[in-house]
Each structure stands twice: as C-alpha cells, then as structure tokens.
C-alpha positions as CSV (number, residue, x, y, z in Angstrom):
1,M,0.0,0.0,0.0
2,N,2.9,2.3,0.7
3,R,4.1,2.1,-2.9
4,T,0.6,2.7,-4.2
5,F,0.2,5.7,-2.0
6,K,3.5,7.1,-3.2
7,S,2.4,6.6,-6.8
8,V,-0.9,8.4,-6.1
9,A,1.0,11.2,-4.3
10,V,3.3,11.8,-7.3
11,L,0.3,11.8,-9.7
12,A,-1.6,14.1,-7.4
13,I,1.2,16.6,-7.3
14,L,1.3,16.7,-11.1
15,V,-2.5,17.0,-11.4
16,L,-2.9,19.6,-8.7
17,S,0.1,21.7,-9.8
18,T,-1.8,22.3,-13.1
19,A,-4.7,23.6,-11.1
20,I,-2.6,26.5,-9.7
21,G,-4.4,29.7,-10.3
22,Q,-7.7,28.0,-10.6
23,D,-8.7,29.1,-7.2
24,L,-12.3,30.3,-6.9
25,P,-12.4,33.6,-8.8
26,M,-15.3,35.0,-6.8
27,R,-15.4,36.9,-3.4
28,G,-17.8,37.2,-0.5
29,P,-20.9,35.2,0.2
30,A,-20.9,33.5,-3.2
31,R,-17.4,32.2,-2.7
32,E,-18.4,30.9,0.8
33,R,-21.4,29.1,-0.6
34,V,-19.4,27.5,-3.3
35,E,-16.8,26.4,-0.7
36,Q,-19.4,24.9,1.5
37,F,-21.0,23.1,-1.4
38,K,-17.6,21.8,-2.5
39,K,-16.8,20.5,1.0
40,I,-20.2,18.7,1.2
41,R,-19.7,17.1,-2.2
42,M,-16.1,16.2,-1.3
43,M,-17.4,14.4,1.9
44,E,-19.9,12.5,-0.3
45,V,-17.4,11.5,-3.0
46,M,-14.7,10.5,-0.6
47,K,-17.3,8.7,1.6
48,L,-15.9,10.4,4.8
49,D,-17.5,9.5,8.1
50,E,-17.9,12.3,10.7
51,E,-14.7,11.6,12.6
52,T,-12.6,11.3,9.5
53,S,-14.3,14.4,8.0
54,I,-13.2,16.5,11.0
55,R,-9.6,15.3,10.8
56,F,-9.5,15.6,7.0
57,F,-11.0,19.1,6.9
58,A,-8.7,20.4,9.6
59,R,-5.8,19.5,7.4
60,Y,-7.5,20.6,4.2
61,N,-8.4,24.0,5.6
62,K,-4.8,24.5,6.8
63,H,-3.5,23.4,3.3
64,Q,-5.9,25.9,1.6
65,D,-4.8,28.7,3.8
66,S,-1.1,27.9,3.0
67,I,-1.8,27.8,-0.7
68,K,-3.7,31.1,-0.5
69,D,-0.8,32.8,1.3
70,I,1.7,31.4,-1.2
71,T,-0.4,32.4,-4.2
72,A,-0.8,35.9,-2.8
73,K,3.0,36.2,-2.8
74,R,3.0,34.9,-6.4
75,D,0.4,37.5,-7.4
76,E,2.6,40.2,-5.9
77,L,5.5,39.1,-8.0
78,I,3.4,39.0,-11.1
79,D,2.3,42.6,-10.3
80,Q,6.0,43.5,-10.0
81,L,6.5,42.0,-13.5
82,A,3.7,44.1,-14.8
83,A,5.3,47.2,-13.3
84,L,8.6,46.3,-14.8
85,R,7.0,46.0,-18.2
86,K,5.5,49.5,-17.9
87,S,8.7,51.1,-16.6
88,D,10.9,49.2,-19.2
89,G,12.8,47.5,-16.5
90,A,16.3,46.1,-16.9
91,D,16.8,42.4,-17.6
92,S,18.5,41.9,-14.2
93,E,15.3,43.1,-12.5
94,Y,13.2,40.6,-14.5
95,E,15.6,37.8,-13.7
96,R,15.4,38.6,-10.0
97,V,11.6,38.4,-10.1
98,F,11.8,35.2,-12.2
99,K,14.0,33.5,-9.6
100,E,11.5,34.5,-6.9
101,L,8.6,33.1,-9.0
102,Q,10.4,29.8,-9.4
103,S,10.9,29.6,-5.7
104,I,7.2,30.4,-5.1
105,E,6.1,27.7,-7.6
106,S,8.4,25.2,-5.8
107,Q,6.7,26.2,-2.5
108,I,3.3,25.5,-4.0
109,V,4.3,22.1,-5.2
110,G,6.0,21.4,-1.8
111,E,2.8,22.4,0.0
112,R,0.7,20.2,-2.1
113,S,3.1,17.3,-1.6
114,K,3.0,17.8,2.1
115,F,-0.8,17.9,2.2
116,L,-0.9,14.6,0.3
117,Q,1.5,13.1,2.8
118,D,-0.6,14.5,5.7
119,M,-3.7,12.8,4.2
120,K,-2.0,9.4,4.4
121,G,-2.6,9.3,8.1
122,V,-6.3,10.2,7.7
123,V,-7.7,8.6,4.6
124,S,-7.1,5.6,2.4
125,A,-5.2,5.7,-0.9
126,R,-8.5,5.3,-2.7
127,Q,-9.9,8.3,-0.9
128,V,-6.9,10.3,-1.9
129,A,-7.6,9.3,-5.5
130,E,-11.2,10.3,-5.1
131,Y,-10.1,13.7,-3.7
132,I,-7.7,14.3,-6.6
133,V,-10.2,13.5,-9.3
134,F,-13.0,15.4,-7.5
135,E,-10.8,18.5,-7.2
136,R,-9.9,18.5,-10.9
137,N,-13.5,17.9,-12.0
138,F,-15.0,20.4,-9.6
139,N,-12.6,23.2,-10.8
140,R,-13.2,22.4,-14.4
141,Q,-17.0,22.4,-14.0
142,L,-16.9,25.6,-12.0
143,M,-14.8,27.3,-14.6
144,Q,-17.1,26.1,-17.4
145,L,-20.2,27.3,-15.5
146,M,-18.6,30.7,-15.0
147,R,-17.7,30.9,-18.7
148,E,-21.3,30.1,-19.7
149,M,-22.7,32.7,-17.3
150,A,-20.3,35.3,-18.7
151,Q,-21.4,34.4,-22.2
152,E,-25.1,34.7,-21.2
153,R,-24.5,38.1,-19.7
154,G,-22.7,39.2,-22.8
155,R,-25.5,38.0,-25.1
156,G,-28.1,39.8,-23.0
157,R,-26.3,43.1,-23.5
158,M,-25.3,42.7,-27.1
159,G,-28.0,40.5,-28.6
160,P,-27.4,37.1,-30.2
161,P,-23.9,36.2,-31.3
162,L,-23.0,36.8,-34.9
163,R,-22.6,33.8,-37.2
C-alpha cells in the first residue's frame, strides 16, 4: 500500500500543480457558498464519516490557507513584472523576479506534496484518489459554468452572437 500511496501522491502533485491559479475567482458570500458546497460534495465523493471528516478538513483548511498565502505572494511578484513592463525594467530586474517566482512555484508544489502526505494518516489511498479526481473535475466544472454565465451576460447586452 505504501508504494501505491507514493504513486498516487506523485500523480496528485502533477495533477494539482496544473490547477494552480484556478482558485475560486469570486469573493464574498458567493465564494463561501461554493466552498461549503464543495466540502459537502467532497465528503460524499470520498465517503468520509464524521470523525474522518473532522480530521481531513482540519488538514484541508490548513492546506488551503497555506496555498492562499503562497499564491498571494506569487500574485505580488506578477504585479512586479507588470510594473517592470510599464517602466521598461532592466533584464536583471526581470531575472530577480523570475527567480523568486520559481521559488514560489516550488513552495506550492511542496505544500501540495506535504498535504498529500498528511492525508496518508487520515484517509485511504482510494480516498486520496477520489479527492484528486474530484478537485480537478470540480474546478473544471466551475470554470465552465462561469464561462457560460459570462457568455449569457454578454448575449443579454449585445444581442445574439453573430454567425
């Protein structure tokens, strides 16, 4: 089982690292409702009992907070790149920011890896797999729904799309 878990963990790092930046793009009450819905669906998909849910979500929430902090730092660095572009910054300044961005990306992958290792003590390898697949599918479906809503709003203002 240990070998299987390591394989799942490596796969999860690859899958989840592609989801960087796909954090929920909304704020306020809407975001909170989506997060609550996501957690309920996650519990159902992973088939978590009450005790396991408590332990899992304590780690999950801590992980989400860490990822949020790291991605905020990444966003600040990207803002620095935008400012450098406007001010026609020197290559050395760009290189400095690039190195910091690489470090941040490594921190994100490291945090995800740590989370998957932490899950090992709480849920089975199958439940980890269920989590990984759920997370990817949920993010994809949410993004698709938001795209469709944006298109609907656009059609309402501008009339039907041109063909």
